[in-house]
C-alpha positions as CSV (number, residue, x, y, z in Angstrom):
1,X,-27.2,-31.3,228.4
2,X,-30.8,-31.0,227.1
3,X,-31.8,-31.2,223.4
4,X,-34.0,-29.0,221.3
5,X,-35.4,-29.2,217.8
6,X,-34.9,-26.5,215.2
7,X,-37.2,-27.1,212.2
8,X,-38.7,-25.0,209.5
9,X,-41.5,-25.4,207.1
10,X,-39.4,-25.8,204.0
11,X,-39.8,-26.4,200.3
12,X,-37.1,-26.5,197.6
13,X,-39.3,-26.9,194.5
14,X,-42.8,-25.8,193.6
15,X,-43.5,-29.5,193.0
16,X,-43.4,-30.2,196.7
17,X,-46.8,-30.2,198.3
18,X,-47.2,-27.5,200.9
19,X,-49.9,-29.3,202.9
20,X,-47.7,-32.4,203.0
21,X,-44.8,-30.3,204.2
22,X,-46.9,-28.8,207.0
23,X,-48.1,-32.3,208.1
24,X,-44.5,-33.5,208.2
25,X,-43.4,-30.5,210.2
26,X,-46.1,-31.2,212.9
27,X,-45.3,-34.9,213.0
28,X,-41.6,-34.1,213.6
29,X,-42.6,-31.8,216.5
30,X,-44.8,-34.4,218.0
31,X,-42.0,-37.0,217.8
32,X,-39.7,-34.6,219.6
33,X,-42.4,-33.9,222.2
34,X,-42.9,-37.6,222.9
35,X,-39.1,-38.2,222.9
36,X,-38.2,-35.7,225.6
37,X,-36.9,-32.7,223.6
38,X,-37.0,-29.5,225.7
39,X,-37.9,-26.9,223.1
40,X,-39.0,-26.7,219.5
41,X,-37.8,-23.5,217.8
42,X,-39.5,-21.7,214.9
43,X,-37.9,-19.0,212.9
44,X,-39.2,-15.8,211.3
45,X,-38.5,-15.3,207.6
46,X,-40.4,-13.6,204.8
47,X,-40.9,-14.4,201.1
48,X,-38.5,-17.4,201.1
49,X,-39.6,-21.0,200.5
50,X,-36.5,-22.5,202.1
51,X,-37.5,-21.1,205.5
52,X,-41.2,-20.4,205.5
53,X,-41.9,-18.4,208.7
54,X,-44.0,-15.3,208.2
55,X,-46.0,-15.9,211.4
56,X,-43.9,-17.8,214.0
57,X,-46.4,-17.2,216.8
58,X,-49.2,-18.9,214.7
59,X,-46.9,-21.8,214.0
60,X,-46.0,-22.2,217.7
61,X,-49.6,-22.0,218.8
62,X,-50.4,-24.8,216.4
63,X,-47.5,-26.9,217.8
64,X,-48.7,-26.1,221.3
65,X,-52.3,-27.3,220.6
66,X,-51.0,-30.6,219.3
67,X,-48.3,-31.5,221.9
68,X,-48.2,-32.0,225.6
69,X,-44.9,-30.9,227.1
70,X,-42.4,-29.5,224.7
71,X,-41.7,-25.8,225.1
72,X,-42.2,-23.4,222.2
73,X,-39.5,-21.0,221.2
74,X,-38.9,-18.3,218.6
75,X,-35.4,-18.6,217.0
76,X,-35.6,-15.9,216.2
77,X,-38.0,-13.0,216.0
78,X,-36.5,-10.3,213.8
79,X,-36.6,-7.2,216.0
80,X,-36.6,-4.5,213.2
81,X,-39.9,-5.9,211.7
82,X,-42.0,-5.4,214.9
83,X,-43.5,-2.7,217.1
84,X,-42.7,-3.4,220.8
85,X,-46.4,-3.3,221.9
86,X,-47.5,-5.8,219.3
87,X,-44.5,-8.1,219.9
88,X,-45.0,-8.0,223.7
89,X,-48.7,-8.8,223.2
90,X,-48.0,-11.7,220.8
91,X,-45.6,-13.3,223.3
92,X,-48.2,-12.8,226.1
93,X,-51.0,-14.4,224.1
94,X,-48.9,-17.4,223.1
95,X,-47.8,-18.0,226.7
96,X,-51.4,-17.8,227.8
97,X,-52.8,-20.2,225.2
98,X,-50.0,-22.7,225.7
99,X,-50.0,-22.8,229.5
100,X,-46.7,-20.9,230.0
101,X,-44.5,-22.9,227.5
102,X,-42.9,-20.0,225.6
103,X,-39.2,-19.4,225.2
104,X,-38.6,-16.0,223.5
105,X,-35.6,-15.6,221.2
106,X,-34.8,-12.4,219.4
107,X,-32.2,-11.4,216.8
108,X,-31.2,-8.5,214.5
109,X,-32.3,-10.2,211.2
110,X,-30.3,-12.4,208.8
111,X,-30.8,-11.7,205.1
112,X,-30.3,-8.4,203.4
113,X,-32.9,-9.5,200.9
114,X,-35.5,-9.4,203.6
115,X,-34.4,-6.0,204.8
116,X,-34.7,-4.7,201.2
117,X,-38.4,-5.7,201.3
118,X,-39.3,-5.3,205.0
119,X,-37.2,-2.3,206.0
120,X,-36.9,-0.3,202.8
121,X,-33.4,-1.4,202.0
122,X,-31.9,-0.7,205.5
123,X,-28.5,-2.3,206.0
124,X,-29.1,-5.5,207.9
125,X,-26.3,-4.7,210.4
126,X,-28.3,-1.8,211.7
127,X,-30.8,-4.4,213.1
128,X,-28.5,-4.8,216.2
129,X,-29.6,-1.3,217.4
130,X,-33.3,-2.2,217.0
131,X,-32.8,-5.4,219.0
132,X,-30.9,-3.6,221.8
133,X,-33.7,-1.0,222.1
134,X,-36.5,-3.6,221.9
135,X,-35.6,-6.0,224.7
136,X,-35.7,-3.6,227.7
137,X,-39.0,-2.1,226.3
138,X,-40.5,-5.6,226.1
139,X,-39.5,-6.3,229.7
140,X,-41.1,-3.0,230.8
141,X,-44.3,-3.6,228.9
142,X,-44.7,-7.1,230.5
143,X,-44.4,-5.5,233.9
144,X,-47.0,-2.7,233.5
145,X,-47.5,0.7,232.1
146,X,-44.5,2.4,230.4
147,X,-44.0,5.3,228.1
148,X,-41.1,5.1,225.6
149,X,-39.3,7.7,223.6
150,X,-36.5,5.9,221.8
151,X,-34.6,6.1,218.5
152,X,-36.9,3.7,216.6
153,X,-40.1,3.6,218.6
154,X,-42.1,6.2,220.6
155,X,-45.4,5.7,222.4
156,X,-47.3,7.1,225.4
157,X,-47.8,5.2,228.6
158,X,-49.1,1.7,227.7
159,X,-48.9,-1.9,228.7
160,X,-49.9,-5.2,227.0
161,X,-52.7,-7.6,227.4
162,X,-52.6,-10.4,228.1
163,X,-49.5,-10.6,230.3
164,X,-47.5,-13.8,230.0
165,X,-48.3,-16.5,232.5
166,X,-44.6,-16.9,233.2
167,X,-43.3,-14.3,235.7
168,X,-41.8,-11.8,235.2
169,X,-41.8,-13.0,231.6
170,X,-40.8,-16.0,229.4
171,X,-37.1,-16.9,229.3
172,X,-35.3,-14.6,226.9
173,X,-32.7,-15.7,224.3
174,X,-30.5,-13.7,222.1
175,X,-28.7,-15.0,218.9
176,X,-25.1,-14.0,219.5
177,X,-21.6,-14.3,217.9
178,X,-19.8,-11.1,218.6
179,X,-18.5,-10.4,222.2
180,X,-20.3,-7.1,222.4
181,X,-23.6,-8.9,222.0
182,X,-22.8,-11.1,225.0
183,X,-21.9,-8.0,227.0
184,X,-25.2,-6.3,226.2
185,X,-27.4,-9.4,226.6
186,X,-26.2,-11.0,229.8
187,X,-27.0,-8.1,232.2
188,X,-30.5,-8.2,230.8
189,X,-30.9,-11.8,231.8
190,X,-30.8,-13.2,228.3
191,X,-29.7,-16.7,227.5
192,X,-27.4,-17.2,224.5
193,X,-28.0,-19.2,221.4
194,X,-25.1,-19.6,218.9
195,X,-24.6,-21.3,215.6
196,X,-21.2,-22.2,214.1
197,X,-22.7,-22.8,210.7
198,X,-20.6,-25.5,209.0
199,X,-17.4,-24.5,210.8
200,X,-15.4,-26.8,213.1
201,X,-16.0,-27.5,216.8
202,X,-13.3,-24.9,217.6
203,X,-15.8,-22.2,216.5
204,X,-18.2,-23.4,219.3
205,X,-15.4,-23.4,221.7
206,X,-14.7,-19.7,220.8
207,X,-18.4,-18.7,221.4
208,X,-18.4,-20.5,224.7
209,X,-15.2,-18.7,225.7
210,X,-16.8,-15.4,224.8
211,X,-19.8,-16.3,226.9
212,X,-17.6,-17.1,230.0
213,X,-15.5,-13.9,229.5
214,X,-18.7,-11.8,229.3
215,X,-19.9,-13.3,232.5
216,X,-16.6,-12.4,234.2
217,X,-17.2,-8.8,233.0
218,X,-20.7,-8.8,234.5
219,X,-20.3,-9.6,238.2
220,X,-23.6,-10.4,240.0
221,X,-25.4,-11.5,236.8
222,X,-27.2,-14.8,237.3
223,X,-25.7,-17.4,235.1
224,X,-27.8,-17.9,232.0
225,X,-28.0,-20.8,229.6
226,X,-25.6,-21.3,226.6
227,X,-27.0,-23.2,223.6
228,X,-25.5,-24.0,220.2
229,X,-27.0,-25.4,217.0
230,X,-25.7,-27.9,214.5
231,X,-27.0,-29.6,211.4
232,X,-27.8,-33.1,212.7
233,X,-28.6,-36.5,211.2
234,X,-28.4,-40.0,212.5
235,X,-28.4,-43.0,210.1
236,X,-27.9,-46.7,210.1
237,X,-24.7,-47.1,208.1
238,X,-21.5,-45.0,208.2
239,X,-21.1,-45.1,204.5
240,X,-24.4,-43.2,203.9
241,X,-22.8,-39.9,204.9
242,X,-22.5,-38.4,201.4
243,X,-26.2,-38.0,201.1
244,X,-26.4,-35.8,204.1
245,X,-23.4,-33.7,203.1
246,X,-24.9,-33.2,199.7
247,X,-28.1,-31.9,201.3
248,X,-26.2,-29.4,203.5
249,X,-24.1,-28.3,200.5
250,X,-27.2,-27.5,198.5
251,X,-28.9,-25.6,201.3
252,X,-25.6,-23.8,202.1
253,X,-25.5,-22.6,198.5
254,X,-29.1,-21.2,198.9
255,X,-28.1,-19.6,202.2
256,X,-25.1,-17.9,200.7
257,X,-27.3,-16.5,197.9
258,X,-29.8,-15.1,200.4
259,X,-27.3,-13.8,202.9
260,X,-25.1,-12.0,200.3
261,X,-27.6,-11.7,197.4
262,X,-25.4,-13.6,195.0
263,X,-28.0,-15.1,192.8
264,X,-31.7,-15.1,191.7
265,X,-34.8,-15.7,193.7
266,X,-37.9,-16.6,191.7
267,X,-41.3,-17.0,193.4
268,X,-39.5,-17.5,196.7
269,X,-37.1,-20.2,195.5
270,X,-33.5,-19.1,195.6
271,X,-30.9,-20.5,193.2
272,X,-27.9,-22.1,195.0
273,X,-24.6,-20.4,194.3
274,X,-21.3,-22.1,193.5
275,X,-19.7,-22.6,196.9
276,X,-16.3,-23.2,195.3
277,X,-16.3,-19.6,194.1
278,X,-16.7,-18.1,197.6
279,X,-13.9,-16.7,199.7
280,X,-15.0,-18.9,202.7
281,X,-15.3,-22.0,200.5
282,X,-13.2,-24.0,203.0
283,X,-16.3,-24.0,205.3
284,X,-17.9,-26.2,202.6
285,X,-15.3,-28.9,202.2
286,X,-17.1,-32.2,202.0
287,X,-14.8,-34.1,204.3
288,X,-14.7,-31.3,206.8
289,X,-18.5,-31.1,206.9
290,X,-18.7,-34.8,207.4
291,X,-16.3,-34.5,210.3
292,X,-17.6,-31.3,211.9
293,X,-21.4,-31.6,211.6
294,X,-23.4,-34.0,213.8
295,X,-23.7,-36.7,211.1
296,X,-23.2,-40.4,211.8
297,X,-24.5,-43.6,213.2
298,X,-25.8,-43.5,216.8
299,X,-22.4,-44.3,218.2
300,X,-20.7,-41.8,215.9
301,X,-23.1,-39.1,216.9
302,X,-22.7,-39.8,220.6
303,X,-19.0,-39.5,220.2
304,X,-19.3,-36.2,218.4
305,X,-21.7,-34.8,221.0
306,X,-19.7,-35.7,224.1
307,X,-17.3,-32.7,223.6
308,X,-20.3,-30.4,223.6
309,X,-21.4,-31.8,226.9
310,X,-17.9,-31.5,228.3
311,X,-17.6,-27.9,227.1
312,X,-20.7,-27.0,229.2
313,X,-23.3,-26.6,226.5
314,X,-26.6,-26.4,228.3
315,X,-28.8,-27.1,225.3
316,X,-27.9,-28.6,222.0
317,X,-30.1,-27.5,219.1
318,X,-30.7,-30.4,216.6
319,X,-31.2,-28.6,213.2
320,X,-33.4,-30.9,211.2
321,X,-34.2,-28.7,208.2
322,X,-31.8,-28.9,205.3
323,X,-33.7,-30.5,202.5
324,X,-33.7,-34.2,203.4
325,X,-36.6,-36.4,202.4
326,X,-39.3,-36.5,205.0
327,X,-38.9,-40.2,205.8
328,X,-35.2,-39.8,206.2
329,X,-35.8,-36.9,208.7
330,X,-38.1,-39.0,210.7
331,X,-35.7,-42.0,210.8
332,X,-32.9,-39.7,211.9
333,X,-35.0,-38.1,214.7
334,X,-36.2,-41.5,216.0
335,X,-32.7,-42.9,216.1
336,X,-31.6,-39.8,218.0
337,X,-34.4,-40.2,220.5
338,X,-34.0,-44.0,220.9
339,X,-30.2,-44.4,220.7
340,X,-28.4,-41.1,221.2
341,X,-30.3,-39.3,224.0
342,X,-30.0,-42.2,226.5
343,X,-26.2,-41.7,226.5
344,X,-26.6,-38.2,228.1
345,X,-27.7,-38.1,231.7
346,X,-31.0,-36.3,232.4
347,X,-31.3,-35.2,228.8
348,X,-35.0,-35.8,228.5
349,X,-37.1,-32.8,229.4
350,X,-39.7,-33.0,232.2
351,X,-42.0,-30.0,232.9
352,X,-41.7,-28.6,236.4
353,X,-45.1,-29.9,237.4
354,X,-44.2,-33.5,236.3
355,X,-40.8,-33.3,237.9
356,X,-42.4,-32.3,241.2
357,X,-44.7,-35.3,241.3
């Protein structure tokens, strides 16, 4: 099982310095690079301070220029906000500038608030159809000239320049929960990324079962990778866990606001909603989050991660961004690198060129 870092440029108050937040972001990525993480993933979001990601390709190019080995992934580009020719060209340019280190993740979009601003109020669930039209078109554009006359995009014969260094294109990833997404994505050669939010490990088991069942329905498809993401923090003393659960609780209240438009957003800062008033409030039980999220001392975190390895998770996404102080985030990541990763065989990423030496 390999490990990847999911981290956002984040602020929760206008008092937090943006330049300091950006420096911290890069320092965390550099730590992950030195520590043997396989991929760093950057998201796309708009007009939100909790996840500042209007230009994921710029961010990843910056990471690439300041690291040596770690691969550079989008988790995820929001398909409805892009034109296929522009998106295919952005991926090709980033792959060229970073020596072929791109992992390309795509999704339908997450927040209705964003769709209200970026897509004229379109129902966010309709983003699935945009994603499904987009991926085959990208593959064709990376191969050469193609004309397209689809439901959402139409253009005469065209290709993109530059082409990606990786052939036929960078690895593709799709954010998936519903079985129909697996059935659509696997025949196109897409890897699967999943996120159980704050739900128990049984939710990850369900996603992995859907993945295996979809593979059975797609004979002849080369087996892709299955990844899952969890809020993760490693600390020195077991009794410190309330601080980490409090941080996730606050961020979850903001997430619920953005996802369901339950509260105000002022100058990009969303008010957290009262989780106790939600129908799915059991997902935010403090003891359950302490149990189910990857929080603990190094030994506790190793014990929590072993079932993921046993389940057959190919890549575990360490989600670092949930409002913790910068020094706490760095301490957690260093403990993970020094004391958790050695418990997992071959967990440290080596680029192909290095592995062949």
